[in-house]
N, C-alpha and C positions, 0 to 999 in steps of 0.2 A: 504493500500500500504506500501511496505517496504521502510523505509526512507534511506537516504544515509549512515547513521551510521550503520544500520543493513546490508546493502549491503557490506559495507567495511569490517565489522567483518566476514561475511560469506566468502568473497573472501580471506581473510587472513587465515582462518582456513582450507580451502580446501587443500592446499599443505601440511600442517602439517598432516592432516588425511591420505592423500595418502602416505606420508613418513612413517607414523606409520604402515599403512597396509603392505607396502613393507617390513619393518623391521620385522613385525610379521611373514610374509610368509618366509623370510630368516631364522628367528629363528626356525620356524617349520621344514623347510627342514634340517637345521643343526641338530636339535634334532632327526629327523628321520634317518639321515645318521649315527649319533652316535649310535643309537639303533641298526641299521643294522650291523655296524662295531663291536659293542660289542657282538652281537649274533654270528657273524662269528668267532670272536676271541675265544669266549667261545666254539663254536663247534670244532674249530681247537684244542684247548687245550684238550678237552674231547677225541677227536679222537686220538691225539698224545699220551696222557697218556694211553688210552685204548690199543692202538697198542703196546706201550712199555710193558704193563702188559702181553699182549698175547705173545709177543716176548720172554720176560724173562721167562714166564712160559713154553713155548715150549722148549727153550734151557735147562732149568733146569731139564726137564724130559727126555732129551736125555741120553741114556745109551750106553756103549760100548758093542757091540755084543759079546757074549761069544764064539760063534762058527760060524763065518760068512761063507756063501757059497763061494765056490771057484770061482774066477773070472779069466779073461784073464790076467789082470795086476793090478798094485797098483800104486796110485799116492799119495805122501805125500807133503803137503805144509809146507815149513820151518816156524819156529816161536817158536820152543820149543823142548827141548831134548826128551820129552815124546812122541811127534809126531813121531820123527825119530825112537825111540826105538820100538814103536808100529808097524810102517811100516816094519821094519826089521824083527820083530817077525812074521808078516804075511807072508813075503817072505820066511822066513826059514821054516815055517810050510806048505808051498806049496799052499798058498791061491792065488797066482798069479805067472805068469811066469817071469815077470820083474817088476822092481820098478823104478819109476821116482821120483827123489827128485827135486821139483820145487822151485826156488827162492834162490838158493845157492849164497852166496856172491862171486863176480867174483874173489876175491883174494884167495879163499879157494881151495886148490888142492884136488884131489881125495884121496890122502894119508892122508891129514889132516882130511878130512871128515870121512874117514873110521876109523881113530884112535879115533875120537870123538864119533862115534857111537859104535865101537867095533863089536863083533860078528865074524862070519865066513868071513875071508879075501877072500877066493876063491869065496864064494857066492857074496860078494860085487863086486869083480872084474868081474865076468861073467854076473851078472844079474841086476846091478844097473846103471841107466843112470842119468845124472846130467844136470839140466837146470840152467844156470847162467844169463839168459836174463831177467827173470821176476823180476820186482821190487815191484809189488803189486798183489792183488788178480786178477785184470783184466789181468795182465801179466801172472799170473799163469794159468788162463783159456786159454789164447791164445797159450802159449807154450805147455800146456798139450794137447790141441786139435791137434796141429801139431804132437805131439808124438803118440797120439792114432791113428790118421788117417794114419800115416806112417807105423804103425804096423798092421793096420786093426783090432784093438781090438774091441770086442763086449760088454764086461762087464768090468768095472773098479771099484775097491774099492778106495774110496776117504778118505784119512786120514787127519784130522785136529782137532783142539779143538772144543768142543761142541758149544761154543759161536760163532765160526767162520763158522760153518757148513752151516747155512741157506744162507749166502751171497755167500759162495763158490759154493754151489749147483746152486744158481741162475746164477752166472756168467758163470760157466762151462756148465750149461744146455743150454745156448744160443748158444754155439759153438759146443758142442758134439752132433750132430744130429743123428749119427748112433751108438752111444754107450750108454749103460745103466750104470748109476752111482749108486754104492752101498755105502751109507754113513757109515763111521766108525769113529764116534765121540770119541775123547779122553777126558776123564773127569778127571780134576785135583783136583776139589773140589766138594763136595756134596752140591748142591744148591736146592735140592728138598724141597717141602713143604714150599716154600717161604723163604728159607735160604738166598737167595741173598739180601733180604730186610735188614738183620741184619749185612751184611758184606759190609762196604763202598767200599772196593777195587773191590769186585765182582759187586757191583752196578755201579761203575764207568765204568768198562770194558763192562758191558752189555749195559749201556746207550750209550757209544761211538760206540759200534758195531751196536746198533739199528739205530743210525743216519746214519752210513755207509750203512746199509741195505736199508734204505729209499732212499738214493742217488742211490744205485744200482737199485732199482725199478724204480726210475725216469729216469735212463739211458735207460730203456727199451723202452721209448717213442721215443728215437732217435736211428736210425739204427746203429748197431755196425760196426765200420770201420775195414777193414781187417788189420792185422799186416803187416808192411812193409817187403818186401822180404829181407831187410838187416838184420833182426833179425835172428840169427842162430837157427837151430833146436837143441833140447836138445842134449848135448854132450854125445855121445855113445862110445867115444874112451877110451881106457884103460889108456892112459897116462895123465899127467898133472893134 
C-alpha cells in the first residue's frame, strides 16, 4: 500500500506535470506558427522578387516602333519632353487624326505648351486637345476614355515611357472597352541585357513603378468608380 508520504508526493507532482504538458503544447504551437509564418514570408519575398525581375525584364525589352500602323488618334501622357516630342512627330506624320495631351498642369496655357513642344503651330492649333483634369495615371485613363468615346475612336496609339507603359495599359484597358490601344513606348535609356541592374537610378525608377503596378493590379479587385460629372472633358477649345 502507498503510504501517506508517497500519496502526498504524487499529489504534489500532478499539477506540475500538467503545467509542463500545457507549456510544451504552447511551445509546439508557437514553433509551428513561426515555421508557417517564415514559409509564407519566404514565399512572398520569392514571388515579389521574381515578379520584379519579370517586370524589369519586360520593360527593358520594350522598343519604340519604327513605323507604327496608322490609328484613329494618339494619346500622350505628360511626364517628359521626349513623350511630347514623340507624340507630335506621330501626329505630323499622319499616324492619327488628333492628339490628346493628358495631364497638363492647369496653369499651362495652350500657347505655353505649344512653345515648349515646338513644331507646326497650325497642326497644334487644329488637331491637339488638352486634358488638365488628370492628376495621375488613373486620371489619365478616365479623361482619355471620355475623349475617345466622345470621338468614337476605334484605335488609339498610347505614348508614354517604357517603364510606365504596363501600368498605363492596365488602367486604360479597364475603361476603353470599345477601342484598341497600340503601345508606343518611349525609350530614354538602353536597359536591355540586364543594364538596369548596373544603373541605380534606373533600378530605383523600375522598383517604384513595379510597386505602383502591383497596386494597380490590386485595384482590379475593387470595381472602378465612375468619374464625377464635375470633371471636365478634355479641353478642345483653341483659346487659353
